[in-house]
N, C-alpha and C positions, 0 to 999 in steps of 0.2 A: 050567914047564909046556910040555908040546909044542906048537907052533903049529899042529897037526892039532886039539886039541880047541877052539882058538879061531874055526875056520874057520865052523861052523853061525852061532855068534854074529855075526861081521862079516858074513856074507851076509845075515842076517836084519835088520840093521842099514841094511845097502845098499838095500834093497827101499823104506825109508819115507823122505819120503811118495812114494806114488808120482805116475806123469805124470798129467794132466789124460786123463780118457777118459769114454765114455759105456757104460752098461750097459743093452743092451736088454730091455725090461719089456712086458708086456700091462697095461693100464688098463682094470678093469671098475667101472662104476658099482655102488654098493652100494644095493640096492632098500629101500623104507620096511621091508618085512617082516624084511630081513636085520638090522636095526639094533632092532627092536621098536618102529618108529613107527607110530602109528595116528591116523586121522581126529579133527581137534576136533570134539568134540559139537555144537558151534553152527556150525563151517563144515569141512564134508568136505574142501574144498581146502587146509586146512592139517594138515600133519601134526606130530605131537607125540610127542616123548619126553619124557613127565613136563612140566615146565614150559617145555621148550626146544623150539624149532621146526626141524624136518628140512627143508631146502629142496632136497635131493639132492645136498648137498655131502659126499659120500662116496665112496671108492673102494678097491679093492685094487690093487696094484701087485704083479704075480707075475714071476718070472724063475727060470729054471733055470741061469742062467750061474752057474759057479762063483764069481766075482767079487762075487754078490751076498751070499755068504756073510763077506764082508769088512767090510759094514755094520753099524753099532751104532745102538741106539735111546737118544738122550738122555733123561735122566729127565724133561725139558720137552716130549718130544716131537720133538725135533730129531734129523737122522740125521747121523752122520759117518761117515768110513772108520775103520779100525782103525789106521791109520798117521796119524790127524790129519787127514786132507784134508777140505775143505769138501764136502757131498754136497748135492744139489737134487733129490729125487725130483719126478714130476709131483704138480702141485697138485690136492686135491679141487675146487678151484673151476674148474678146467680138465677136467673129467671129461667121458666122453661122455654125452649125452643119455641112451641106453641102450645096452646091450651092451658090446662092447668094442673098444678100439683099441689100436695098436701105440705105445709111447712110448720115452723114455729117462731114467735116472737119469745125471745129469751129476756126475763126479767130478771138481773142480777141483785143480789144483797146491796152491794157496793152503792152508796148513794152518789150524784152527780155533784162536781165541786160546788156548785151553786144553782141556787133556785132558779134556773132560767131566766136570766136578765138580760139576755141578748147575746148573738155570738158576733165577733169581730165582724165587721162588713157590713151587717144588716142595719146599722145605726150609723154608719159612716156619712151618708149624706146628708141626714139630720144635722150631724155634728158640724159637717163642714156649711151648713146653712143653704143647701142646695135644694129647690123645690122643682120637679120637672112639672112640665104642662104641657097637655094634650087635649084638644078640644072634645069635649062629650066623654072624657075619662077622668077617674080620681086615681091618687098615687098609691101605690103598694109597697112592697119591701123591694129593697136594690142592693147590690154589692159592687164594689169598686174593682175596678181592672186595671191593671199596670202593664203600661208597654213602653216602647222607646220613647215615645213623644210625651209620655206622663201618665196621667190617669184619667179613667172615664168610668160611669157606672152604667151596669145593667141594670135594669128593672123591672118588675111587674105593674101593669094598670092596668083597671077594670072599667069597661063600657058602663055608664050609668044606666044605659037601657037593656042591658043583657046581662044576667046574673051568672049564666054559665060560657062565659069567655074570660080570656087573659090574653092580654097584650104584652108580647116582649118589647122592650124599648132599651134605647140607649140615651144617656144625656151627658152633657158635660161637666167636670167637676168646676164650677163656677158658682159663687154666693149668690143666691136670690133665685128668682124664676126662670129656668131655662127651658127652652122648647126641647120635647121628647123625639126623638126620631124612632118611628115605628120599624119594628124588625121582623114580625111575625105575631100571627094570632093562634092561639091554642083553644080548641073547642070545650073547654072545662075550666072550672075555676081552682086557681093553683094560690096556696097560702104562704108558701116560703121559697127560699131559694138560696143559694151559695155558688160561688165558683172556685174550682179547686185545680191546681195544675198537674197533667200528667207525670205519673211516677218515673217513667223511662222514656219520655217524647216530650216534644215542644208544645204539643196541645194542651188547652186548658178545656175543663169540663163544666158545664153548667148544670146544675144538681136543682130539681123543682120537687115540689112535695106539696101534699094537701091530705087533711085527716078530716074524715066525714064519720058520723056514726057508723061503726061497722065496716069502714073501709079506709085504709091508707093507699094512695097514689104516690109512687114515686117515678121520676122520669130522668135521665141523664142524657144531654146531648152532648156532640164534642164540637170544639172550635179551634181552627187552625190558627197559627200567628198569622196567616195571610189575611183570613177573615177578621180577625182583631183589628188589624191594621187597616183594612178597608173601611170598619165601622170608625175607627179614629180619625180617617181622613175625611169621612163623611159629615162628623162632627164639628171637624175644624174648618169645614167650609171648602175643603178642596173637591175637585171633581170626582164624583164615585167611579170607580173602576170595577166594581161588581164584586160579588162574594167568591173569595177562592177558596177552596176547601181540601 
């Protein structure tokens, strides 16, 4: 084989992993209306997305820098570079109170431990043989939630006739086709999710993300133990007691 045919492959390999660098971005706070959050009927100061509370921890991270196109969104919501480098975008917890501000996406020299084969949780429903069913929708990613009564899944589902909506659902951890309980609708297409426990509190946090050309969307919603217990009770067929937050 002529050496000239090998040249593109050699050059491509030499570019990975890339050197540490920063990608300039503009960070903008997501308004409650942008994600479909509405005031709680009993406390207008609390904004809810179904059983979850939106505390303003949501942003868009935008950039027209061509290097932004080298970023990939992991199935659990984390970013990485196409070369495997670790990537740290601005956190939704450090978003501006209102409006926009400049920021940076840090791309580190260090590579990720593995080439994004998925994060724990996002593949658990599939491993358990669980398939959520909701009329007019197709299933997306999901994540297990552990509570006193066992395990259930939170998941994303997409309406077949609307490309700009995402439905948050819950479903039982049972093998086979199981009905999904609709929790809320967000007026945007989200692609990844995970659930993390609070560091110094009993609440859990639902983290949602989407990566589009020149834009990363990040949303964090709070869920209290009472809300999770209500979801579990509804899934088990008990009388729904309402969402407590």
